[in-house]
Backbone atoms as SQL, in Angstrom:
CREATE TABLE atoms (id INTEGER PRIMARY KEY, chain TEXT, resi INTEGER, resn TEXT, atom TEXT, x REAL, y REAL, z REAL);
INSERT INTO atoms VALUES
  (1, 'A', 1, 'MET', 'N', 13.397, 4.235, 19.125),
  (2, 'A', 1, 'MET', 'CA', 13.883, 3.105, 18.367),
  (3, 'A', 1, 'MET', 'C', 13.016, 2.936, 17.141),
  (4, 'A', 2, 'SER', 'N', 13.587, 2.413, 16.127),
  (5, 'A', 2, 'SER', 'CA', 12.875, 2.356, 14.864),
  (6, 'A', 2, 'SER', 'C', 12.680, 0.940, 14.349),
  (7, 'A', 3, 'LEU', 'N', 12.660, -0.039, 15.219),
  (8, 'A', 3, 'LEU', 'CA', 12.377, -1.412, 14.818),
  (9, 'A', 3, 'LEU', 'C', 11.003, -1.774, 15.350),
  (10, 'A', 4, 'MET', 'N', 10.099, -2.073, 14.433),
  (11, 'A', 4, 'MET', 'CA', 8.747, -2.466, 14.827),
  (12, 'A', 4, 'MET', 'C', 8.435, -3.812, 14.198),
  (13, 'A', 5, 'THR', 'N', 7.532, -4.544, 14.824),
  (14, 'A', 5, 'THR', 'CA', 7.172, -5.864, 14.317),
  (15, 'A', 5, 'THR', 'C', 5.671, -5.969, 14.122),
  (16, 'A', 6, 'GLU', 'N', 5.315, -6.888, 13.251),
  (17, 'A', 6, 'GLU', 'CA', 3.917, -7.220, 13.017),
  (18, 'A', 6, 'GLU', 'C', 3.859, -8.735, 12.933),
  (19, 'A', 7, 'GLY', 'N', 3.061, -9.346, 13.759),
  (20, 'A', 7, 'GLY', 'CA', 2.991, -10.804, 13.814),
  (21, 'A', 7, 'GLY', 'C', 3.462, -11.292, 15.166),
  (22, 'A', 8, 'GLU', 'N', 3.262, -12.548, 15.406),
  (23, 'A', 8, 'GLU', 'CA', 3.589, -13.124, 16.712),
  (24, 'A', 8, 'GLU', 'C', 4.307, -14.453, 16.518),
  (25, 'A', 9, 'ALA', 'N', 5.384, -14.659, 17.261),
  (26, 'A', 9, 'ALA', 'CA', 6.099, -15.930, 17.223),
  (27, 'A', 9, 'ALA', 'C', 5.341, -16.944, 18.078),
  (28, 'A', 10, 'PRO', 'N', 5.342, -18.211, 17.765),
  (29, 'A', 10, 'PRO', 'CA', 6.016, -18.829, 16.628),
  (30, 'A', 10, 'PRO', 'C', 5.235, -18.586, 15.343),
  (31, 'A', 11, 'GLY', 'N', 5.958, -18.377, 14.282),
  (32, 'A', 11, 'GLY', 'CA', 5.356, -18.126, 12.983),
  (33, 'A', 11, 'GLY', 'C', 6.044, -16.973, 12.288),
  (34, 'A', 12, 'PRO', 'N', 5.456, -16.507, 11.177),
  (35, 'A', 12, 'PRO', 'CA', 6.086, -15.407, 10.433),
  (36, 'A', 12, 'PRO', 'C', 5.910, -14.068, 11.159),
  (37, 'A', 13, 'VAL', 'N', 6.970, -13.310, 11.187),
  (38, 'A', 13, 'VAL', 'CA', 6.952, -11.987, 11.809),
  (39, 'A', 13, 'VAL', 'C', 7.527, -11.008, 10.793),
  (40, 'A', 14, 'ARG', 'N', 6.827, -9.923, 10.548),
  (41, 'A', 14, 'ARG', 'CA', 7.307, -8.880, 9.638),
  (42, 'A', 14, 'ARG', 'C', 7.978, -7.785, 10.464),
  (43, 'A', 15, 'PHE', 'N', 9.155, -7.372, 10.014),
  (44, 'A', 15, 'PHE', 'CA', 9.930, -6.338, 10.704),
  (45, 'A', 15, 'PHE', 'C', 9.974, -5.082, 9.850),
  (46, 'A', 16, 'TYR', 'N', 9.789, -3.949, 10.487),
  (47, 'A', 16, 'TYR', 'CA', 9.895, -2.644, 9.849),
  (48, 'A', 16, 'TYR', 'C', 11.054, -1.923, 10.524),
  (49, 'A', 17, 'LEU', 'N', 12.033, -1.518, 9.723),
  (50, 'A', 17, 'LEU', 'CA', 13.236, -0.903, 10.262),
  (51, 'A', 17, 'LEU', 'C', 13.446, 0.445, 9.580),
  (52, 'A', 18, 'ALA', 'N', 13.730, 1.481, 10.363),
  (53, 'A', 18, 'ALA', 'CA', 13.993, 2.821, 9.827),
  (54, 'A', 18, 'ALA', 'C', 15.290, 3.333, 10.433),
  (55, 'A', 19, 'CYS', 'N', 16.061, 4.045, 9.618),
  (56, 'A', 19, 'CYS', 'CA', 17.323, 4.609, 10.093),
  (57, 'A', 19, 'CYS', 'C', 17.029, 5.763, 11.059),
  (58, 'A', 20, 'ASP', 'N', 17.733, 5.769, 12.183),
  (59, 'A', 20, 'ASP', 'CA', 17.543, 6.802, 13.201),
  (60, 'A', 20, 'ASP', 'C', 18.463, 7.998, 13.033),
  (61, 'A', 21, 'ASP', 'N', 19.329, 7.991, 12.007),
  (62, 'A', 21, 'ASP', 'CA', 20.190, 9.154, 11.782),
  (63, 'A', 21, 'ASP', 'C', 19.304, 10.299, 11.287),
  (64, 'A', 22, 'ILE', 'N', 19.594, 11.501, 11.748),
  (65, 'A', 22, 'ILE', 'CA', 18.755, 12.656, 11.424),
  (66, 'A', 22, 'ILE', 'C', 18.744, 12.892, 9.919),
  (67, 'A', 23, 'GLY', 'N', 17.554, 12.955, 9.367),
  (68, 'A', 23, 'GLY', 'CA', 17.386, 13.260, 7.954),
  (69, 'A', 23, 'GLY', 'C', 17.552, 12.093, 7.000),
  (70, 'A', 24, 'CYS', 'N', 17.868, 10.917, 7.485),
  (71, 'A', 24, 'CYS', 'CA', 18.071, 9.768, 6.598),
  (72, 'A', 24, 'CYS', 'C', 16.723, 9.096, 6.310),
  (73, 'A', 25, 'PRO', 'N', 16.387, 8.908, 5.043),
  (74, 'A', 25, 'PRO', 'CA', 15.101, 8.309, 4.696),
  (75, 'A', 25, 'PRO', 'C', 15.139, 6.783, 4.547),
  (76, 'A', 26, 'ALA', 'N', 16.260, 6.129, 4.872),
  (77, 'A', 26, 'ALA', 'CA', 16.404, 4.690, 4.638),
  (78, 'A', 26, 'ALA', 'C', 15.396, 3.879, 5.455),
  (79, 'A', 27, 'ARG', 'N', 14.796, 2.906, 4.783),
  (80, 'A', 27, 'ARG', 'CA', 13.823, 2.014, 5.406),
  (81, 'A', 27, 'ARG', 'C', 14.090, 0.598, 4.924),
  (82, 'A', 28, 'ALA', 'N', 13.702, -0.386, 5.718),
  (83, 'A', 28, 'ALA', 'CA', 13.807, -1.788, 5.320),
  (84, 'A', 28, 'ALA', 'C', 12.614, -2.539, 5.909),
  (85, 'A', 29, 'VAL', 'N', 12.103, -3.470, 5.128),
  (86, 'A', 29, 'VAL', 'CA', 11.017, -4.344, 5.586),
  (87, 'A', 29, 'VAL', 'C', 11.439, -5.761, 5.238),
  (88, 'A', 30, 'PHE', 'N', 11.359, -6.670, 6.197),
  (89, 'A', 30, 'PHE', 'CA', 11.700, -8.060, 5.929),
  (90, 'A', 30, 'PHE', 'C', 10.866, -8.972, 6.814),
  (91, 'A', 31, 'ASP', 'N', 10.746, -10.216, 6.393),
  (92, 'A', 31, 'ASP', 'CA', 9.976, -11.228, 7.124),
  (93, 'A', 31, 'ASP', 'C', 10.920, -12.315, 7.593),
  (94, 'A', 32, 'LEU', 'N', 10.712, -12.781, 8.805),
  (95, 'A', 32, 'LEU', 'CA', 11.430, -13.927, 9.351),
  (96, 'A', 32, 'LEU', 'C', 10.417, -14.884, 9.965),
  (97, 'A', 33, 'VAL', 'N', 10.703, -16.156, 9.833),
  (98, 'A', 33, 'VAL', 'CA', 9.878, -17.148, 10.514),
  (99, 'A', 33, 'VAL', 'C', 10.614, -17.523, 11.799),
  (100, 'A', 34, 'ILE', 'N', 9.970, -17.271, 12.909),
  (101, 'A', 34, 'ILE', 'CA', 10.572, -17.550, 14.213),
  (102, 'A', 34, 'ILE', 'C', 9.892, -18.793, 14.764),
  (103, 'A', 35, 'ASP', 'N', 10.693, -19.842, 14.987),
  (104, 'A', 35, 'ASP', 'CA', 10.149, -21.149, 15.379),
  (105, 'A', 35, 'ASP', 'C', 9.754, -21.238, 16.840),
  (106, 'A', 36, 'GLU', 'N', 10.582, -20.697, 17.710),
  (107, 'A', 36, 'GLU', 'CA', 10.318, -20.882, 19.136),
  (108, 'A', 36, 'GLU', 'C', 9.405, -19.788, 19.682),
  (109, 'A', 37, 'PRO', 'N', 8.471, -20.151, 20.544),
  (110, 'A', 37, 'PRO', 'CA', 7.569, -19.151, 21.131),
  (111, 'A', 37, 'PRO', 'C', 8.311, -18.316, 22.188),
  (112, 'A', 38, 'PRO', 'N', 7.828, -17.114, 22.446),
  (113, 'A', 38, 'PRO', 'CA', 8.461, -16.293, 23.485),
  (114, 'A', 38, 'PRO', 'C', 8.158, -16.880, 24.868),
  (115, 'A', 39, 'PRO', 'N', 8.960, -16.540, 25.868),
  (116, 'A', 39, 'PRO', 'CA', 8.671, -17.010, 27.227),
  (117, 'A', 39, 'PRO', 'C', 7.354, -16.395, 27.711),
  (118, 'A', 40, 'PRO', 'N', 6.706, -17.037, 28.660),
  (119, 'A', 40, 'PRO', 'CA', 5.442, -16.485, 29.174),
  (120, 'A', 40, 'PRO', 'C', 5.633, -15.067, 29.710),
  (121, 'A', 41, 'ILE', 'N', 4.690, -14.217, 29.413),
  (122, 'A', 41, 'ILE', 'CA', 4.774, -12.809, 29.801),
  (123, 'A', 41, 'ILE', 'C', 4.782, -12.652, 31.324),
  (124, 'A', 42, 'GLU', 'N', 4.141, -13.584, 32.017),
  (125, 'A', 42, 'GLU', 'CA', 4.096, -13.508, 33.485),
  (126, 'A', 42, 'GLU', 'C', 5.463, -13.763, 34.107),
  (127, 'A', 43, 'GLU', 'N', 6.290, -14.577, 33.451),
  (128, 'A', 43, 'GLU', 'CA', 7.602, -14.929, 34.004),
  (129, 'A', 43, 'GLU', 'C', 8.667, -13.886, 33.693),
  (130, 'A', 44, 'ASP', 'N', 8.675, -13.405, 32.447),
  (131, 'A', 44, 'ASP', 'CA', 9.722, -12.463, 32.038),
  (132, 'A', 44, 'ASP', 'C', 9.159, -11.513, 30.983),
  (133, 'A', 45, 'LEU', 'N', 8.710, -10.362, 31.424),
  (134, 'A', 45, 'LEU', 'CA', 8.078, -9.393, 30.531),
  (135, 'A', 45, 'LEU', 'C', 9.022, -8.930, 29.426),
  (136, 'A', 46, 'PHE', 'N', 10.245, -8.529, 29.774),
  (137, 'A', 46, 'PHE', 'CA', 11.169, -8.004, 28.775),
  (138, 'A', 46, 'PHE', 'C', 11.582, -9.064, 27.760),
  (139, 'A', 47, 'ALA', 'N', 11.844, -10.275, 28.203),
  (140, 'A', 47, 'ALA', 'CA', 12.201, -11.340, 27.265),
  (141, 'A', 47, 'ALA', 'C', 11.035, -11.643, 26.333),
  (142, 'A', 48, 'HIS', 'N', 9.814, -11.557, 26.838),
  (143, 'A', 48, 'HIS', 'CA', 8.634, -11.786, 26.004),
  (144, 'A', 48, 'HIS', 'C', 8.509, -10.701, 24.934),
  (145, 'A', 49, 'VAL', 'N', 8.686, -9.449, 25.333),
  (146, 'A', 49, 'VAL', 'CA', 8.542, -8.328, 24.411),
  (147, 'A', 49, 'VAL', 'C', 9.680, -8.302, 23.384),
  (148, 'A', 50, 'LEU', 'N', 10.898, -8.588, 23.803),
  (149, 'A', 50, 'LEU', 'CA', 12.063, -8.489, 22.932),
  (150, 'A', 50, 'LEU', 'C', 12.419, -9.782, 22.201),
  (151, 'A', 51, 'HIS', 'N', 11.591, -10.804, 22.333),
  (152, 'A', 51, 'HIS', 'CA', 11.894, -12.117, 21.763),
  (153, 'A', 51, 'HIS', 'C', 12.133, -12.043, 20.251),
  (154, 'A', 52, 'SER', 'N', 11.215, -11.447, 19.504),
  (155, 'A', 52, 'SER', 'CA', 11.333, -11.401, 18.044),
  (156, 'A', 52, 'SER', 'C', 12.532, -10.573, 17.607),
  (157, 'A', 53, 'SER', 'N', 12.741, -9.419, 18.223),
  (158, 'A', 53, 'SER', 'CA', 13.860, -8.566, 17.817),
  (159, 'A', 53, 'SER', 'C', 15.206, -9.205, 18.159),
  (160, 'A', 54, 'THR', 'N', 15.255, -9.974, 19.227),
  (161, 'A', 54, 'THR', 'CA', 16.494, -10.679, 19.576),
  (162, 'A', 54, 'THR', 'C', 16.837, -11.692, 18.506),
  (163, 'A', 55, 'ARG', 'N', 15.840, -12.376, 17.973),
  (164, 'A', 55, 'ARG', 'CA', 16.061, -13.364, 16.917),
  (165, 'A', 55, 'ARG', 'C', 16.446, -12.694, 15.596),
  (166, 'A', 56, 'ALA', 'N', 15.990, -11.464, 15.371),
  (167, 'A', 56, 'ALA', 'CA', 16.269, -10.759, 14.114),
  (168, 'A', 56, 'ALA', 'C', 17.608, -10.016, 14.133),
  (169, 'A', 57, 'ALA', 'N', 18.180, -9.784, 15.301),
  (170, 'A', 57, 'ALA', 'CA', 19.402, -8.969, 15.408),
  (171, 'A', 57, 'ALA', 'C', 20.554, -9.469, 14.530),
  (172, 'A', 58, 'PRO', 'N', 20.858, -10.784, 14.495),
  (173, 'A', 58, 'PRO', 'CA', 21.958, -11.228, 13.621),
  (174, 'A', 58, 'PRO', 'C', 21.676, -10.956, 12.142),
  (175, 'A', 59, 'TYR', 'N', 20.437, -11.131, 11.723),
  (176, 'A', 59, 'TYR', 'CA', 20.071, -10.873, 10.330),
  (177, 'A', 59, 'TYR', 'C', 20.241, -9.383, 9.999),
  (178, 'A', 60, 'ILE', 'N', 19.810, -8.530, 10.909),
  (179, 'A', 60, 'ILE', 'CA', 19.921, -7.080, 10.701),
  (180, 'A', 60, 'ILE', 'C', 21.392, -6.677, 10.585),
  (181, 'A', 61, 'GLU', 'N', 22.248, -7.247, 11.408),
  (182, 'A', 61, 'GLU', 'CA', 23.684, -6.946, 11.340),
  (183, 'A', 61, 'GLU', 'C', 24.291, -7.410, 10.022),
  (184, 'A', 62, 'ARG', 'N', 23.890, -8.587, 9.543),
  (185, 'A', 62, 'ARG', 'CA', 24.419, -9.090, 8.266),
  (186, 'A', 62, 'ARG', 'C', 24.029, -8.189, 7.100),
  (187, 'A', 63, 'GLN', 'N', 22.921, -7.469, 7.238),
  (188, 'A', 63, 'GLN', 'CA', 22.483, -6.556, 6.182),
  (189, 'A', 63, 'GLN', 'C', 23.232, -5.227, 6.217),
  (190, 'A', 64, 'GLY', 'N', 24.097, -5.037, 7.224),
  (191, 'A', 64, 'GLY', 'CA', 24.912, -3.831, 7.303),
  (192, 'A', 64, 'GLY', 'C', 24.380, -2.765, 8.250),
  (193, 'A', 65, 'TRP', 'N', 23.247, -3.014, 8.884),
  (194, 'A', 65, 'TRP', 'CA', 22.696, -2.060, 9.840),
  (195, 'A', 65, 'TRP', 'C', 23.439, -2.208, 11.160),
  (196, 'A', 66, 'THR', 'N', 23.619, -1.089, 11.866),
  (197, 'A', 66, 'THR', 'CA', 24.268, -1.143, 13.176),
  (198, 'A', 66, 'THR', 'C', 23.322, -0.586, 14.236),
  (199, 'A', 67, 'PHE', 'N', 23.450, -1.130, 15.434),
  (200, 'A', 67, 'PHE', 'CA', 22.642, -0.663, 16.556),
  (201, 'A', 67, 'PHE', 'C', 23.565, -0.045, 17.578),
  (202, 'A', 68, 'THR', 'N', 23.242, 1.170, 17.998),
  (203, 'A', 68, 'THR', 'CA', 23.989, 1.853, 19.046),
  (204, 'A', 68, 'THR', 'C', 23.022, 2.096, 20.191),
  (205, 'A', 69, 'ARG', 'N', 23.378, 1.593, 21.349),
  (206, 'A', 69, 'ARG', 'CA', 22.506, 1.732, 22.520),
  (207, 'A', 69, 'ARG', 'C', 22.251, 3.208, 22.821),
  (208, 'A', 70, 'GLY', 'N', 20.999, 3.542, 22.989),
  (209, 'A', 70, 'GLY', 'CA', 20.612, 4.907, 23.287),
  (210, 'A', 70, 'GLY', 'C', 20.388, 5.775, 22.055),
  (211, 'A', 71, 'ILE', 'N', 20.854, 5.314, 20.895),
  (212, 'A', 71, 'ILE', 'CA', 20.680, 6.070, 19.658),
  (213, 'A', 71, 'ILE', 'C', 19.704, 5.359, 18.738),
  (214, 'A', 72, 'GLY', 'N', 19.923, 4.078, 18.500),
  (215, 'A', 72, 'GLY', 'CA', 19.027, 3.292, 17.655),
  (216, 'A', 72, 'GLY', 'C', 19.763, 2.646, 16.503),
  (217, 'A', 73, 'TYR', 'N', 19.013, 2.323, 15.450),
  (218, 'A', 73, 'TYR', 'CA', 19.551, 1.651, 14.277),
  (219, 'A', 73, 'TYR', 'C', 19.975, 2.664, 13.228),
  (220, 'A', 74, 'TRP', 'N', 21.126, 2.387, 12.610),
  (221, 'A', 74, 'TRP', 'CA', 21.604, 3.198, 11.491),
  (222, 'A', 74, 'TRP', 'C', 21.768, 2.292, 10.283),
  (223, 'A', 75, 'CYS', 'N', 21.389, 2.816, 9.118),
  (224, 'A', 75, 'CYS', 'CA', 21.475, 2.063, 7.869),
  (225, 'A', 75, 'CYS', 'C', 22.950, 1.877, 7.483),
  (226, 'A', 76, 'PRO', 'N', 23.228, 1.034, 6.486),
  (227, 'A', 76, 'PRO', 'CA', 24.626, 0.823, 6.078),
  (228, 'A', 76, 'PRO', 'C', 25.337, 2.112, 5.653),
  (229, 'A', 77, 'ASP', 'N', 24.642, 3.025, 4.974),
  (230, 'A', 77, 'ASP', 'CA', 25.295, 4.275, 4.552),
  (231, 'A', 77, 'ASP', 'C', 25.660, 5.137, 5.745),
  (232, 'A', 78, 'CYS', 'N', 24.750, 5.291, 6.688),
  (233, 'A', 78, 'CYS', 'CA', 25.013, 6.136, 7.860),
  (234, 'A', 78, 'CYS', 'C', 25.983, 5.467, 8.828),
  (235, 'A', 79, 'SER', 'N', 26.082, 4.135, 8.772),
  (236, 'A', 79, 'SER', 'CA', 27.002, 3.407, 9.650),
  (237, 'A', 79, 'SER', 'C', 28.445, 3.556, 9.208),
  (238, 'A', 80, 'THR', 'N', 28.656, 3.869, 7.940),
  (239, 'A', 80, 'THR', 'CA', 30.002, 4.039, 7.396),
  (240, 'A', 80, 'THR', 'C', 30.544, 5.395, 7.860),
  (241, 'A', 81, 'PRO', 'N', 31.765, 5.449, 8.364),
  (242, 'A', 81, 'PRO', 'CA', 32.327, 6.740, 8.775),
  (243, 'A', 81, 'PRO', 'C', 32.291, 7.740, 7.618),
  (244, 'A', 82, 'ARG', 'N', 32.050, 8.993, 7.936),
  (245, 'A', 82, 'ARG', 'CA', 31.916, 10.023, 6.906),
  (246, 'A', 82, 'ARG', 'C', 33.133, 10.104, 5.990),
  (247, 'A', 83, 'SER', 'N', 34.310, 9.818, 6.524),
  (248, 'A', 83, 'SER', 'CA', 35.516, 9.900, 5.702),
  (249, 'A', 83, 'SER', 'C', 35.546, 8.824, 4.617),
  (250, 'A', 84, 'ARG', 'N', 34.798, 7.735, 4.798),
  (251, 'A', 84, 'ARG', 'CA', 34.789, 6.649, 3.811),
  (252, 'A', 84, 'ARG', 'C', 33.515, 6.586, 2.985),
  (253, 'A', 85, 'ARG', 'N', 32.577, 7.481, 3.229),
  (254, 'A', 85, 'ARG', 'CA', 31.320, 7.474, 2.477),
  (255, 'A', 85, 'ARG', 'C', 31.519, 8.013, 1.074),
  (256, 'A', 86, 'THR', 'N', 30.741, 7.475, 0.160),
  (257, 'A', 86, 'THR', 'CA', 30.745, 8.031, -1.186),
  (258, 'A', 86, 'THR', 'C', 29.796, 9.223, -1.208),
  (259, 'A', 87, 'ALA', 'N', 30.089, 10.159, -2.070),
  (260, 'A', 87, 'ALA', 'CA', 29.240, 11.352, -2.163),
  (261, 'A', 87, 'ALA', 'C', 27.879, 10.967, -2.746),
  (262, 'A', 88, 'PRO', 'N', 26.818, 11.551, -2.241),
  (263, 'A', 88, 'PRO', 'CA', 25.500, 11.240, -2.800),
  (264, 'A', 88, 'PRO', 'C', 25.411, 11.763, -4.224),
  (265, 'A', 89, 'PRO', 'N', 24.606, 11.127, -5.061),
  (266, 'A', 89, 'PRO', 'CA', 24.499, 11.609, -6.440),
  (267, 'A', 89, 'PRO', 'C', 23.898, 13.006, -6.478),
  (268, 'A', 90, 'ARG', 'N', 24.402, 13.808, -7.377),
  (269, 'A', 90, 'ARG', 'CA', 23.887, 15.173, -7.513),
  (270, 'A', 90, 'ARG', 'C', 22.603, 15.133, -8.318),
  (271, 'A', 91, 'PRO', 'N', 21.656, 15.963, -7.966),
  (272, 'A', 91, 'PRO', 'CA', 20.429, 15.987, -8.757),
  (273, 'A', 91, 'PRO', 'C', 20.709, 16.543, -10.152),
  (274, 'A', 92, 'ALA', 'N', 19.925, 16.091, -11.111),
  (275, 'A', 92, 'ALA', 'CA', 20.104, 16.570, -12.479),
  (276, 'A', 92, 'ALA', 'C', 19.824, 18.066, -12.539),
  (277, 'A', 93, 'ARG', 'N', 20.511, 18.730, -13.434),
  (278, 'A', 93, 'ARG', 'CA', 20.332, 20.170, -13.568),
  (279, 'A', 93, 'ARG', 'C', 19.004, 20.445, -14.251),
  (280, 'A', 94, 'ARG', 'N', 18.231, 21.286, -13.638),
  (281, 'A', 94, 'ARG', 'CA', 16.922, 21.616, -14.192),
  (282, 'A', 94, 'ARG', 'C', 17.048, 22.759, -15.176),
  (283, 'A', 95, 'SER', 'N', 16.270, 22.678, -16.235),
  (284, 'A', 95, 'SER', 'CA', 16.294, 23.769, -17.190),
  (285, 'A', 95, 'SER', 'C', 15.554, 24.955, -16.572),
  (286, 'A', 96, 'PRO', 'N', 16.047, 26.147, -16.827),
  (287, 'A', 96, 'PRO', 'CA', 15.389, 27.317, -16.234),
  (288, 'A', 96, 'PRO', 'C', 13.995, 27.502, -16.837),
  (289, 'A', 97, 'VAL', 'N', 13.073, 27.884, -16.011),
  (290, 'A', 97, 'VAL', 'CA', 11.719, 28.140, -16.473),
  (291, 'A', 97, 'VAL', 'C', 11.707, 29.523, -17.105),
  (292, 'A', 98, 'ARG', 'N', 11.255, 29.559, -18.331),
  (293, 'A', 98, 'ARG', 'CA', 11.240, 30.841, -19.040),
  (294, 'A', 98, 'ARG', 'C', 9.851, 31.446, -18.949),
  (295, 'A', 99, 'ARG', 'N', 9.842, 32.703, -18.554),
  (296, 'A', 99, 'ARG', 'CA', 8.582, 33.440, -18.533),
  (297, 'A', 99, 'ARG', 'C', 8.434, 34.193, -19.849),
  (298, 'A', 100, 'ARG', 'N', 7.212, 34.431, -20.191),
  (299, 'A', 100, 'ARG', 'CA', 6.958, 35.211, -21.387),
  (300, 'A', 100, 'ARG', 'C', 7.462, 36.630, -21.160),
  (301, 'A', 101, 'ARG', 'N', 8.169, 37.161, -22.113),
  (302, 'A', 101, 'ARG', 'CA', 8.698, 38.513, -21.970),
  (303, 'A', 101, 'ARG', 'C', 7.578, 39.529, -22.015),
  (304, 'A', 102, 'ARG', 'N', 7.753, 40.545, -21.198),
  (305, 'A', 102, 'ARG', 'CA', 6.788, 41.648, -21.229),
  (306, 'A', 102, 'ARG', 'C', 7.135, 42.577, -22.369),
  (307, 'A', 103, 'ASP', 'N', 6.135, 43.112, -22.933),
  (308, 'A', 103, 'ASP', 'CA', 6.342, 44.096, -24.000),
  (309, 'A', 103, 'ASP', 'C', 6.906, 45.356, -23.360),
  (310, 'A', 104, 'PRO', 'N', 8.065, 45.849, -23.825),
  (311, 'A', 104, 'PRO', 'CA', 8.637, 47.043, -23.203),
  (312, 'A', 104, 'PRO', 'C', 7.772, 48.272, -23.361),
  (313, 'A', 105, 'LYS', 'N', 6.859, 48.259, -24.333),
  (314, 'A', 105, 'LYS', 'CA', 5.984, 49.424, -24.537),
  (315, 'A', 105, 'LYS', 'C', 4.780, 49.384, -23.612),
  (316, 'A', 106, 'GLY', 'N', 4.601, 48.290, -22.890),
  (317, 'A', 106, 'GLY', 'CA', 3.444, 48.176, -21.986),
  (318, 'A', 106, 'GLY', 'C', 2.239, 47.621, -22.715),
  (319, 'A', 107, 'PRO', 'N', 1.117, 47.549, -22.028),
  (320, 'A', 107, 'PRO', 'CA', -0.077, 47.018, -22.666),
  (321, 'A', 107, 'PRO', 'C', -0.492, 47.887, -23.849),
  (322, 'A', 108, 'GLN', 'N', -0.905, 47.243, -24.931),
  (323, 'A', 108, 'GLN', 'CA', -1.248, 47.937, -26.164),
  (324, 'A', 108, 'GLN', 'C', -2.747, 47.871, -26.470),
  (325, 'A', 109, 'GLY', 'N', -3.552, 47.979, -25.506),
  (326, 'A', 109, 'GLY', 'CA', -5.000, 47.979, -25.751),
  (327, 'A', 109, 'GLY', 'C', -5.596, 46.583, -25.607),
  (328, 'A', 110, 'PRO', 'N', -6.833, 46.407, -26.070),
  (329, 'A', 110, 'PRO', 'CA', -7.513, 45.107, -25.898),
  (330, 'A', 110, 'PRO', 'C', -6.811, 44.008, -26.707),
  (331, 'A', 111, 'GLN', 'N', -6.784, 42.843, -26.122),
  (332, 'A', 111, 'GLN', 'CA', -6.115, 41.706, -26.796),
  (333, 'A', 111, 'GLN', 'C', -7.062, 40.597, -27.042);
């Protein structure tokens, strides 16, 4: 999974999100202020650990990211079906690197 947090509720929590699609470099960082504290760790370990991400899930969905169980988070571009995606921009054409021409007669003595 590619959702990580920094900070502890209640208070500001920073979220780091990365797309789990192979080869996708998409990343997102955002901050949320979470008012309610997590349940005590002794009572419910999973609810304590997942408290911040549960509060962030609606915000992440509104940003266009999708979560697929067992796969992870996909960015808005990767979440769009391939048939509806726009083509990525083509890189600019690079000018060919020109090498100095060799003298067809070969080396002509000291230079």
